[in-house]
C-alpha positions as CSV (number, residue, x, y, z in Angstrom):
1,M,62.1,67.8,15.8
2,P,63.5,67.2,19.4
3,T,62.2,64.0,21.2
4,P,60.8,64.5,24.6
5,H,63.9,63.2,26.3
6,S,66.2,65.8,24.5
7,R,63.8,68.6,25.6
8,R,63.9,67.9,29.2
9,A,68.0,67.8,29.1
10,W,67.7,71.3,27.5
11,V,65.4,72.8,30.1
12,R,66.9,71.3,33.3
13,P,70.2,73.4,33.1
14,A,67.9,76.7,32.9
15,L,65.9,75.6,35.9
16,L,69.1,74.9,38.1
17,L,70.7,78.4,37.5
18,P,68.6,80.2,40.1
19,F,69.7,77.8,42.6
20,L,73.3,77.8,41.9
21,S,73.4,81.7,42.0
22,L,71.6,81.6,45.5
23,A,74.2,79.2,46.6
24,C,77.1,81.5,45.6
25,T,75.8,84.8,47.3
26,P,76.2,85.5,51.1
27,P,72.8,86.6,52.7
28,P,72.4,90.5,53.5
29,P,73.4,91.7,57.0
30,P,70.5,91.9,59.4
31,T,68.9,95.3,59.4
32,T,69.8,97.5,62.6
33,P,66.6,99.6,64.0
34,D,67.2,103.1,64.0
35,L,67.6,104.9,67.6
36,P,64.7,106.5,69.1
37,Q,64.3,110.2,69.1
38,V,63.5,112.4,72.2
39,S,63.4,116.3,72.6
40,I,62.6,118.6,75.2
41,L,60.6,122.0,75.0
42,V,60.7,124.2,78.0
43,D,57.6,126.6,78.4
44,E,59.5,129.4,80.1
45,P,63.5,129.4,79.7
46,S,63.6,131.8,82.3
47,T,61.2,130.7,84.9
48,V,60.1,132.4,88.3
49,G,57.7,130.3,90.4
50,R,57.2,126.9,92.1
51,A,58.1,124.5,89.2
52,V,59.7,124.4,85.7
53,K,57.2,123.2,83.1
54,L,58.1,121.5,80.2
55,S,57.1,118.9,77.6
56,I,59.1,115.6,76.4
57,S,58.4,114.3,72.9
58,T,59.7,110.9,71.8
59,S,59.3,108.7,68.8
60,G,60.8,105.4,67.4
61,C,59.8,103.2,70.2
62,D,57.0,100.6,69.8
63,Q,57.0,100.7,73.6
64,V,58.7,103.2,76.0
65,Q,60.5,101.5,78.8
66,S,61.8,104.3,80.7
67,L,62.1,108.2,80.4
68,Q,64.6,110.3,82.5
69,L,65.0,113.9,82.8
70,L,68.5,115.2,83.7
71,D,70.4,118.4,84.7
72,N,74.0,118.5,83.6
73,N,73.7,114.7,83.0
74,E,72.8,114.3,86.7
75,L,69.3,112.5,87.1
76,I,66.6,114.7,88.4
77,K,63.7,112.4,88.2
78,Q,62.1,109.3,86.4
79,V,59.2,110.4,84.2
80,T,56.1,108.3,83.7
81,Y,55.6,108.2,79.8
82,S,52.0,108.8,78.9
83,A,52.1,110.2,75.3
84,T,53.8,112.3,72.9
85,P,54.3,115.1,74.3
86,T,54.3,114.2,77.9
87,Q,54.0,117.3,80.3
88,V,56.5,117.6,83.3
89,E,57.1,119.7,86.0
90,I,60.3,120.0,88.1
91,G,59.3,121.1,91.4
92,T,61.4,123.4,93.9
93,T,62.6,120.4,95.9
94,E,63.5,118.2,92.9
95,I,66.5,120.6,91.8
96,R,69.9,120.6,93.3
97,Y,71.1,124.2,94.1
98,T,74.7,123.2,94.3
99,R,75.4,125.9,91.7
100,G,73.4,128.6,93.5
101,I,69.8,129.6,93.5
102,S,68.7,130.3,89.9
103,A,71.6,128.9,88.5
104,N,71.5,128.0,84.8
105,L,70.1,124.5,84.1
106,S,71.2,122.3,81.2
107,L,68.2,119.8,80.8
108,T,68.4,116.5,78.8
109,A,66.0,113.6,78.4
110,R,67.0,110.0,78.0
111,V,64.6,107.6,76.5
112,T,64.7,103.8,76.5
113,C,62.8,101.5,74.4
114,A,61.4,98.0,75.5
115,D,63.9,96.4,73.2
116,G,66.9,98.3,74.9
117,R,67.5,101.0,72.3
118,T,68.1,104.2,74.0
119,N,69.0,107.8,73.2
120,V,69.6,111.3,74.6
121,S,68.1,114.6,73.5
122,Q,70.0,117.7,72.9
123,A,70.4,120.0,76.0
124,Q,67.9,122.8,76.6
125,P,69.0,125.7,78.9
126,A,66.7,126.9,81.6
127,T,66.8,129.3,84.6
128,F,64.6,128.8,87.6
129,F,64.2,131.1,90.5
130,P,62.1,129.3,92.9
131,V,59.6,131.5,94.9
132,E,56.7,130.9,97.3
133,E,54.0,132.7,95.2
134,V,53.3,134.2,91.8
135,I,50.4,136.3,91.0
136,E,50.0,136.7,87.1
137,P,48.4,139.5,85.4
138,P,44.8,138.8,83.9
139,A,44.9,137.0,80.7
140,N,45.7,138.8,77.6
141,S,46.8,141.9,79.8
142,T,50.0,143.8,79.0
143,T,49.7,145.7,82.4
144,S,51.9,144.7,85.2
145,V,50.0,143.4,88.4
146,V,51.6,146.3,90.4
147,P,53.2,149.6,89.4
148,D,56.8,149.5,88.3
149,Y,58.2,151.0,91.4
150,F,56.2,150.3,94.8
151,V,56.0,150.3,98.4
152,V,54.2,147.5,100.4
153,D,51.4,148.2,103.1
154,G,50.4,145.3,105.4
155,S,51.7,141.8,104.7
156,G,50.7,138.4,103.5
157,S,47.2,138.1,102.1
158,N,46.4,141.6,103.3
159,A,49.3,143.2,101.5
160,S,48.7,146.2,99.2
161,F,51.2,147.8,96.8
162,I,51.4,151.7,96.3
163,G,53.0,153.2,93.2
164,C,52.5,155.7,90.6
165,G,51.9,155.5,86.8
166,K,50.6,157.5,84.0
167,E,47.4,157.3,81.9
168,G,48.0,159.4,78.9
169,A,49.3,162.7,80.0
170,R,48.1,162.4,83.7
171,S,49.8,161.0,86.5
172,Y,48.1,158.8,89.3
173,L,49.1,157.2,92.4
174,Y,47.6,153.6,92.9
175,K,46.9,151.2,95.6
176,V,46.7,147.5,94.5
177,P,45.3,144.9,96.8
178,K,47.2,141.6,96.7
179,N,43.9,139.6,96.8
180,N,42.2,141.5,94.0
181,P,44.9,143.4,92.0
182,T,42.1,144.6,89.3
183,N,40.2,146.6,92.0
184,R,42.9,149.3,92.6
185,Q,42.3,152.5,94.0
186,K,44.0,155.7,92.4
187,L,44.6,159.4,93.4
188,E,45.4,162.0,90.6
189,M,48.8,163.6,91.0
190,D,49.3,167.3,90.4
191,F,52.8,166.8,89.4
192,P,54.6,164.1,87.1
193,C,55.1,160.7,88.1
194,D,58.4,159.4,86.4
195,A,61.7,157.3,87.3
196,T,62.5,159.7,90.0
197,T,59.4,159.7,92.0
198,I,59.9,158.4,95.5
199,I,57.4,157.2,98.2
200,T,58.9,157.3,101.6
201,D,58.6,154.6,104.3
202,R,55.8,155.2,106.8
203,K,57.6,153.1,109.6
204,P,59.5,156.2,110.8
205,A,56.3,158.2,110.8
206,G,54.2,157.5,113.8
207,S,51.2,158.9,112.1
208,G,51.4,156.3,109.4
209,H,51.9,159.0,106.6
210,R,54.0,158.7,103.6
211,W,55.1,161.3,101.3
212,V,55.3,161.1,97.6
213,W,57.4,163.5,95.6
214,T,59.1,164.0,92.2
215,K,62.5,165.8,92.3
216,D,62.2,169.4,91.3
217,Q,58.4,169.0,90.8
218,G,56.0,168.4,93.8
219,A,55.1,166.5,96.9
220,I,52.0,165.2,98.6
221,A,51.4,163.2,101.8
222,I,48.8,160.3,102.1
223,D,47.6,158.8,105.1
224,A,47.4,155.2,106.2
225,N,44.0,154.9,104.6
226,F,45.2,156.4,101.1
227,N,43.5,159.6,101.4
228,L,45.2,162.8,100.1
229,V,46.2,165.0,103.1
230,T,48.5,167.5,101.2
231,V,46.0,170.1,99.3
232,P,47.2,171.9,97.4
233,A,50.5,169.9,96.6
234,L,53.7,171.3,97.5
235,T,55.6,172.7,94.5
236,D,59.2,172.8,93.2
237,V,60.5,170.2,95.7
238,R,64.2,169.9,95.4
239,N,64.7,167.3,98.0
240,L,62.4,165.6,100.8
241,A,63.1,163.3,103.7
242,V,60.6,162.1,106.3
243,A,60.7,162.7,109.9
244,P,59.9,160.2,112.6
245,D,56.7,162.3,113.2
246,G,55.5,162.3,109.7
247,N,56.5,165.7,109.0
248,A,58.8,166.2,105.9
249,F,62.2,167.8,105.6
250,V,62.0,170.0,102.5
251,Y,65.3,171.4,101.4
252,D,67.7,173.0,98.8
253,V,71.4,173.5,99.3
254,A,70.8,176.4,101.8
255,R,67.5,176.2,103.1
256,L,65.5,173.8,105.2
257,D,61.7,173.7,105.7
258,V,59.8,171.4,108.0
259,V,56.5,170.8,106.7
260,T,53.4,169.2,108.0
261,P,51.6,166.6,105.9
262,K,48.7,169.1,105.6
263,G,51.3,171.5,103.8
264,T,52.0,173.8,106.7
265,V,55.5,175.2,107.4
266,K,56.2,174.5,110.8
267,W,59.7,176.3,110.8
268,T,62.3,177.5,108.2
269,R,65.9,177.9,108.7
270,E,68.7,179.4,106.5
271,I,72.0,177.3,107.3
272,A,74.7,179.8,108.3
273,D,78.0,179.8,110.2
274,P,77.1,181.7,113.4
275,E,80.7,183.0,113.8
276,T,81.3,184.2,110.2
277,N,77.8,184.2,108.9
278,T,78.9,182.3,105.7
279,I,76.3,180.1,104.1
280,S,77.0,176.3,104.4
281,L,75.4,174.0,101.9
282,I,73.2,171.0,102.8
283,L,74.7,168.0,101.5
284,T,72.2,165.3,102.0
285,D,69.0,164.2,104.0
286,P,68.9,165.5,107.8
287,F,68.7,162.9,110.4
288,V,66.8,163.0,113.7
289,R,68.5,161.5,116.7
290,P,66.7,159.7,119.3
291,D,66.8,162.7,121.6
292,G,65.0,164.7,118.9
293,K,68.0,166.9,117.8
294,I,68.3,167.2,114.0
295,L,71.6,166.3,112.4
296,I,72.3,168.1,109.0
297,P,75.2,167.1,106.8
298,L,76.8,170.5,105.4
299,Y,79.6,171.5,103.1
300,D,81.3,174.5,101.8
301,D,83.7,175.0,99.1
302,R,86.8,177.1,99.7
303,L,90.5,176.0,98.8
304,E,89.0,172.5,99.7
305,T,85.8,170.9,100.4
306,H,84.8,171.3,104.2
307,L,82.4,168.7,105.4
308,Y,80.3,169.5,108.5
309,V,77.5,168.3,110.8
310,G,75.0,171.0,111.9
311,I,72.9,170.3,114.9
312,V,69.6,172.1,115.7
313,N,66.7,171.6,118.1
314,A,63.6,169.9,117.2
315,D,61.9,173.3,116.9
316,G,64.6,174.8,114.5
317,T,66.2,176.8,117.4
318,G,69.9,176.9,118.2
319,F,72.5,175.8,115.7
320,V,76.0,174.4,116.2
321,R,78.4,173.2,113.6
322,Y,81.1,170.7,113.9
323,E,83.8,170.2,111.0
324,I,84.3,166.6,110.2
325,D,87.0,166.8,107.6
326,Q,88.4,168.5,104.5
327,F,88.5,166.9,100.9
328,P,89.9,167.9,97.5
329,L,87.9,170.6,96.0
330,E,84.5,169.4,94.7
331,Q,84.5,166.1,96.3
332,Y,81.2,165.4,97.8
333,P,81.7,162.1,99.7
334,P,78.9,159.7,100.7
335,V,77.8,160.0,104.3
336,A,75.6,158.4,106.7
337,F,74.7,158.3,110.5
338,D,74.7,155.5,112.9
339,P,71.2,154.9,114.8
340,T,72.4,156.9,117.8
341,G,73.2,160.0,115.7
342,T,76.7,160.2,117.5
343,V,78.7,158.7,114.6
344,M,79.0,159.9,111.0
345,Y,80.3,157.6,108.3
346,V,82.3,159.1,105.5
347,A,83.7,157.7,102.3
348,T,86.9,159.2,101.1
349,Q,87.4,158.5,97.3
350,G,90.8,158.2,95.6
351,P,91.7,157.8,91.9
352,N,91.1,153.8,92.0
353,S,89.7,153.1,95.4
354,A,88.0,154.5,98.5
355,N,87.9,153.9,102.2
356,V,85.3,154.6,104.8
357,R,85.9,156.4,108.2
358,A,83.7,156.3,111.3
359,C,83.8,159.9,112.9
360,T,82.5,161.1,116.4
361,I,80.2,163.9,116.2
362,G,81.1,167.0,118.6
363,S,84.7,166.9,118.7
364,A,86.8,169.9,117.8
365,K,89.2,167.8,115.9
366,L,88.9,166.6,112.5
367,C,88.3,163.0,111.6
368,V,91.9,161.9,111.1
369,A,94.1,159.5,113.0
370,S,94.7,161.9,115.9
371,G,91.3,163.4,115.9
372,S,87.7,162.1,116.3
373,R,88.2,159.1,113.9
374,L,87.0,155.7,115.5
375,W,88.2,153.4,112.7
376,I,89.0,153.5,109.2
377,S,88.5,150.6,106.4
378,Q,90.9,149.2,104.2
379,E,91.2,150.4,100.6
380,L,88.0,149.3,98.8
381,P,88.7,149.3,94.8
382,G,86.3,151.3,92.8
383,Y,84.1,154.3,93.0
384,M,81.9,154.7,96.2
385,A,78.5,155.6,95.5
386,A,76.5,155.3,98.9
387,L,76.8,154.0,102.6
388,V,73.8,152.2,104.1
389,P,73.8,151.4,107.9
390,Y,71.8,148.1,108.5
391,N,71.1,145.3,111.0
392,N,70.4,147.7,113.8
393,G,73.5,149.7,112.9
394,T,75.8,146.8,113.5
395,R,77.0,146.8,109.8
396,L,77.5,149.3,107.2
397,A,76.9,148.6,103.4
398,A,79.6,150.3,101.5
399,I,78.0,150.4,97.9
400,G,80.3,151.0,95.0
401,R,79.4,151.4,91.3
402,N,79.5,147.7,90.7
403,R,80.9,146.3,93.9
404,F,79.2,145.7,97.2
405,W,81.0,145.9,100.6
406,F,79.9,145.0,104.3
407,L,81.7,146.5,107.2
408,E,81.8,145.9,110.8
409,A,80.5,149.2,112.0
410,R,80.5,148.7,115.8
411,D,83.3,150.7,117.6
412,G,85.3,148.7,120.0
413,Q,85.0,145.5,118.2
414,S,88.1,143.3,117.4
415,T,86.7,143.5,113.8
416,E,85.8,147.1,113.6
417,G,85.9,148.8,110.2
418,Q,86.8,145.5,108.7
419,V,85.4,143.9,105.6
420,M,83.1,141.1,106.6
421,N,82.5,139.9,103.2
422,K,82.9,136.0,102.7
423,D,86.7,135.6,101.6
424,Q,87.2,139.5,101.6
425,Q,85.6,139.5,98.2
426,P,82.7,141.9,97.4
427,L,79.4,141.0,95.9
428,T,79.4,142.2,92.4
429,A,76.9,143.2,89.7
430,N,76.7,140.9,86.7
431,G,78.8,142.1,83.6
432,A,78.3,145.8,82.9
433,L,75.4,146.2,85.3
434,V,75.7,148.9,87.9
435,A,74.0,149.6,91.5
436,R,70.6,151.2,91.1
437,F,68.9,150.7,94.4
438,A,69.8,149.1,97.8
439,Q,67.2,147.5,100.2
440,Q,68.1,146.4,103.6
441,G,66.4,143.2,104.6
442,P,65.6,141.3,107.7
443,G,68.4,141.0,110.2
444,S,71.6,140.7,108.5
445,A,70.1,140.4,105.0
446,F,70.5,142.9,102.3
447,Y,69.4,143.2,98.6
448,M,71.0,145.1,95.8
449,F,69.2,145.8,92.5
450,T,71.4,146.4,89.4
451,S,70.7,148.0,86.1
452,A,72.3,149.1,83.0
453,A,74.4,152.2,83.3
454,G,72.3,155.5,82.8
455,T,72.8,157.4,79.5
456,T,71.6,160.8,78.3
457,E,68.5,159.3,76.6
458,K,67.8,157.0,79.5
459,P,69.3,158.3,82.7
460,Y,67.3,155.8,85.0
461,P,67.1,152.5,83.6
462,Y,65.1,149.9,85.2
463,P,66.7,147.3,87.2
464,V,67.2,143.8,85.8
465,E,69.0,142.0,88.4
466,I,68.6,141.3,92.3
467,V,71.7,140.1,94.1
468,A,70.9,139.0,97.8
469,T,72.9,138.1,100.9
470,D,71.6,136.6,104.2
471,A,74.9,137.6,105.8
472,A,77.9,139.1,104.7
473,E,80.2,136.3,105.9
474,K,78.1,133.7,104.0
475,G,78.5,135.5,100.7
476,E,75.8,135.4,98.0
477,L,72.4,133.9,98.9
478,F,70.9,134.3,95.4
479,R,71.1,136.3,92.3
480,Y,68.2,136.5,89.7
481,Q,68.3,138.3,86.3
482,V,65.4,139.0,84.0
483,P,66.4,138.6,80.4
484,G,65.0,141.3,78.4
485,G,62.8,142.6,81.2
486,S,62.9,144.3,84.6
487,L,62.4,144.0,88.1
488,Y,62.0,145.9,91.4
489,G,61.3,144.9,95.2
490,A,60.3,146.1,98.5
491,L,59.6,144.8,102.0
492,D,56.1,144.4,103.7
493,D,55.4,145.2,107.3
494,T,56.9,141.8,108.4
495,E,60.0,142.5,106.4
496,A,59.1,139.8,103.8
497,L,60.5,140.8,100.4
498,W,58.0,141.2,97.2
499,L,59.2,141.5,93.8
500,R,57.8,142.8,90.5
501,V,59.3,140.4,87.9
502,G,58.4,141.7,84.4
503,T,54.5,141.9,84.7
504,K,54.1,139.5,87.5
505,L,54.0,140.1,91.3
506,V,56.2,137.6,93.2
507,K,56.8,136.6,96.9
508,P,60.2,134.9,97.3
509,F,60.9,132.5,100.2
510,T,62.5,133.8,103.2
511,P,66.5,134.2,103.3
512,Q,66.5,131.2,105.8
513,Q,64.5,129.1,103.3
514,Y,67.0,130.0,100.4
515,R,69.7,128.9,102.7
516,E,68.4,125.6,103.5
517,M,68.0,125.0,99.9
518,R,71.5,125.4,99.2
């Protein structure tokens, strides 16, 4: 049996082993805390309004020391952290518009913990089109605040929006007050409302009348108080244009009727050459000169297409015809008149480009170099769709399929007929979009609405983009495209622009305010 002393000698080495083992093994490295996590959620990735709304979520900080919001790695603002998620708004004045109005944003958030750890979120894309006012449709409503296409009566808080739509198989004309959109007036139409329905401007009509018409269907007139005037409705209306006195020019290719808002035909004229008694054909809308004379663009096809201007008196009497030029067979060029009615603008289309000429009316010579031509533009690439005089007739918008040119229209200027676009480059539609509507704005401002190209199944697609300039020399002012939606716009009585963006009603800032933002 071992003695007590021998037991202690045997036990002691066993007690020393753990201490010897610790002395030979290095201590583990210190633990590195994980980086904090941060993420952004944008409420509306494509925002039209006064602010972009988003939320920032963080985790992994015992205490958040700072939270920053950035666009393309440039600081927008310091955010006061309150909780996860923290709600944030980016106001109109907090964004730099160096990439243009409604440019794409790339938003990130940077969080820093009290112990110095920091991290940056993944980027979230957003588009912000800043506007002065937005009116939303009622909650849970899928109906737009205003009709898809509209005109504006009044201005500001007293504005009302007139457009048509369908309820089942019936078509109605609506008047929607801005201050109470659910309290809309309506008139039933005796003909269909569709994408070709046009509501004319009341400004040229001293009576305040507007005409509402659908091509090849019918037409009615309404007065300034939204009362139906034309009873019964006109039928089989091929084309219609409003005259300064509120009467309508209703015409097909060979006959012109002047019709009062009540539906009474004041006079009718068959358009004929008084010398040969051959029938001329009406090309596009008549134009009333300040002296009351009516100009009628005409054409006839022989070996070539001959373009004329017919002039008749305000009561339909008298008829003179001046030949403007000759074109390849079946080429019907876009035309327009200057405000005085003494100059006709004509676009001549070539295989890959077009040019625009200004021609005096009343000359016996054709609009060529030795004839009545005042000026001719350079070759403008693409296909020419329309000519629109604007800015009191000093400028002419030459609208191609997807390119938009602005010409000096005044004869005698050193720049007459020249392209006034910034850097001589046209404004263009985005991608495969094409011109759908043109709207002249206040002064030198101009708005283009573009859409997808028409198809057999959908010949009149909704616009999805607006491209604006405040002056040709300054180039593009802003551009806004609605992803997966549509938009439309019109001017009120003060020439302020109103837009339907999806189902919302929007009042943009003025062109001057947008220019100051940039």
